[in-house]
C-alpha positions in Angstrom: -0.4 -0.3 -0.3 1.6 3.6 -1.1 1.6 6.5 0.9 -0.9 8.8 0.4 0.2 12.1 -1.0 -2.8 15.1 -1.5 -2.7 17.0 -4.6 -3.3 20.4 -4.8 -4.7 22.1 -7.6 -5.2 25.9 -8.4 -9.1 24.7 -7.5 -8.0 23.3 -4.1 -6.4 26.8 -2.2 -8.8 29.1 -4.8 -10.7 32.0 -3.0 -14.4 31.8 -3.1 -14.4 34.6 -5.3 -12.1 32.7 -7.9 -9.5 35.3 -7.2 -6.2 33.7 -7.7 -4.8 31.5 -4.3 -3.0 33.7 -1.3 -0.8 31.2 -0.2 1.2 32.3 3.0 4.9 30.5 3.9 5.3 29.3 7.0 9.7 27.9 7.5 12.7 29.7 9.9 15.1 29.2 7.0 15.0 32.3 5.0 17.0 30.3 1.9 13.6 27.2 2.2 11.3 30.2 1.9 12.3 32.2 -1.1 12.5 29.2 -2.7 8.7 28.0 -1.9 8.0 31.3 -3.0 9.9 30.8 -6.3 8.2 27.6 -7.1 4.5 29.3 -5.8 5.1 32.4 -7.7 5.6 30.4 -10.7 2.2 29.0 -11.0 -0.3 31.2 -13.1 -3.3 31.8 -10.4 -1.0 31.2 -6.9 0.5 34.3 -5.4 2.4 34.6 -1.8 0.4 37.1 0.2 3.3 36.8 3.3 5.6 35.0 4.9 6.6 33.8 8.4 9.8 32.9 10.4 7.9 30.8 13.1 4.6 29.7 14.4 3.7 32.9 16.1 4.3 35.4 13.1 1.8 32.5 11.4 -1.1 33.1 13.5 -0.7 36.7 13.6 0.1 37.0 9.9 -2.5 34.6 8.9 -5.3 36.2 11.5 -4.5 39.5 9.4 -4.2 38.5 5.8 -6.2 35.4 5.7 -4.4 33.2 2.7 -6.5 30.5 1.3 -3.9 28.7 1.9 -0.6 28.1 4.3 2.0 26.1 3.6 3.5 25.0 6.7 6.9 23.6 8.1 6.5 21.7 11.0 9.6 22.3 13.3 10.0 25.4 14.1 11.4 27.1 17.4 9.1 28.5 19.9 5.3 27.6 18.9 5.7 24.6 16.0 4.2 24.4 12.4 1.6 21.7 14.1 0.4 23.9 17.1 0.4 26.6 14.8 -1.9 24.6 12.5 -4.0 23.6 15.6 -4.7 27.8 16.2 -5.2 29.4 12.3 -7.7 25.9 12.0 -10.1 26.9 14.6 -10.2 30.3 13.8 -9.4 30.2 10.1 -11.1 27.1 9.2 -11.6 27.6 5.7 -7.9 28.0 5.2 -6.2 24.4 4.0 -2.5 23.9 5.7 -0.6 22.1 4.3 2.6 20.8 6.8 6.2 20.5 4.7 9.3 18.4 6.7 13.1 18.4 6.1 14.1 15.1 7.4 
């Protein structure tokens, strides 16, 4: 049995008004954020609306920017990605969160 890998499509992160997908990037490494920003920005209909380097910043920016999706690092100092995701999903239940990890 293979591992489940979710497919992210423009429609799965598109705003309800059919405008472009607004994505928040959260990672404590600037190089990773820059790489993700480049990849996301190259997709038609997707844009990076903000960047955070830790879970506390992610929560604050998510509440301010109300992104359609968040790419969240799982391991960060302070509030980690799992706890930040719990808090964000409680307050913004329609925001999709993709959790990433480096091993």
